[in-house]
C-alpha positions in Angstrom: -6.3 11.0 12.2 -8.4 14.0 12.0 -6.6 15.7 9.1 -7.3 12.6 7.3 -10.8 12.8 7.6 -10.9 16.3 6.9 -9.2 15.3 3.7 -11.7 12.6 3.0 -14.9 14.2 4.4 -16.4 15.8 1.2 -16.3 12.1 -0.5 -17.7 10.2 2.6 -20.4 12.3 3.8 -22.5 11.8 0.1 -21.3 8.2 -0.1 -24.3 5.9 -0.6 -23.9 2.3 -1.0 -24.2 0.8 -4.6 -22.7 3.7 -6.3 -19.1 3.3 -8.0 -18.4 7.3 -8.3 -17.5 7.8 -4.7 -15.3 5.0 -5.0 -13.5 6.6 -7.9 -13.3 10.1 -5.9 -11.8 8.5 -2.8 -9.0 7.3 -5.3 -8.6 10.3 -6.9 -8.7 12.4 -3.5 -5.5 9.8 -2.5 -3.7 10.3 -5.3 -4.0 14.1 -5.1 -2.6 13.8 -2.0 0.4 11.6 -3.0 1.0 14.0 -6.1 1.3 17.0 -3.0 3.8 15.1 -1.8 5.6 14.7 -4.5 8.3 12.1 -3.8 11.3 14.2 -2.9 13.6 11.5 -1.6 13.1 9.3 -4.5 15.0 9.3 -7.7 12.4 8.3 -9.9 9.8 10.5 -8.0 8.8 12.7 -10.8 8.1 9.7 -12.9 5.7 8.5 -10.2 4.0 11.8 -10.2 3.5 11.8 -13.7 2.3 8.0 -13.4 -0.5 9.5 -10.4 -1.4 12.5 -12.4 -2.4 10.4 -15.5 -4.5 8.1 -13.1 -6.2 11.1 -12.0 -7.0 12.5 -15.6 -8.3 9.3 -16.1 -10.7 9.5 -13.2 -11.5 12.6 -14.1 -12.8 11.7 -17.7 -14.5 8.6 -16.5 -16.5 10.8 -13.7 -17.2 13.4 -16.3 -18.9 11.1 -18.6 -18.7 13.4 -21.4 -17.1 11.8 -24.7 -18.2 14.1 -27.1 -20.7 12.4 -28.9 -24.2 14.2 -27.2 -24.2 16.5 -30.2 -24.4 14.2 -32.7 -27.3 12.5 -32.0 -31.1 14.1 -31.5 -33.0 12.4 -28.7 -30.5 9.8 -27.9 -28.5 9.7 -24.7 -24.8 8.7 -25.7 -24.2 6.8 -22.4 -27.4 4.1 -22.8 -26.8 0.8 -24.3 -28.5 0.4 -27.4 -28.2 3.3 -28.8 -26.6 2.7 -32.3 -23.2 2.8 -33.1 -22.4 6.1 -31.3 -23.5 4.5 -27.9 -21.5 1.4 -28.5 -18.6 3.3 -29.5 -19.0 5.2 -26.1 -19.6 2.3 -24.1 -16.3 1.0 -25.5 -14.2 4.4 -24.7 -15.6 4.2 -21.1 -14.5 0.9 -20.7 -11.3 1.6 -22.2 -10.4 3.9 -19.7 -11.4 2.0 -16.6 -9.2 -0.4 -18.1 -6.1 1.9 -18.6 -6.5 3.2 -15.1 -6.7 -0.2 -13.5 -3.9 -1.3 -15.8 -1.6 1.5 -14.7 -2.3 1.3 -11.2 -1.8 -2.6 -11.3 1.6 -2.2 -12.7 3.0 1.0 -10.7 0.9 1.1 -7.6 3.7 -0.8 -5.5 6.1 1.5 -6.6 4.4 4.5 -5.4 6.2 5.0 -2.1 9.2 6.3 -1.1 
């Protein structure tokens, strides 16, 4: 129990209600532990690890909120809605990453056990 609390403490101590980032950070921390475990007793264990790594990569990308458009727009913050075509495209890319993350989890989550 204390070992688990230590593992998640970095996320829990900075959490405040009303923010979505700690939820993704907690999921990432859990998935990193699952990757570290590696599913040695399962025939498809390598495939599970790759699926989980893809989810971690998507979480990192969503949390970084860096979709590479800031250098193209002067005086416009690309994550804000109403920033023209580029802002709309960035919003679309973020939604696409979130949808892909949860689609992968919906499809594979119950298979990630040994």
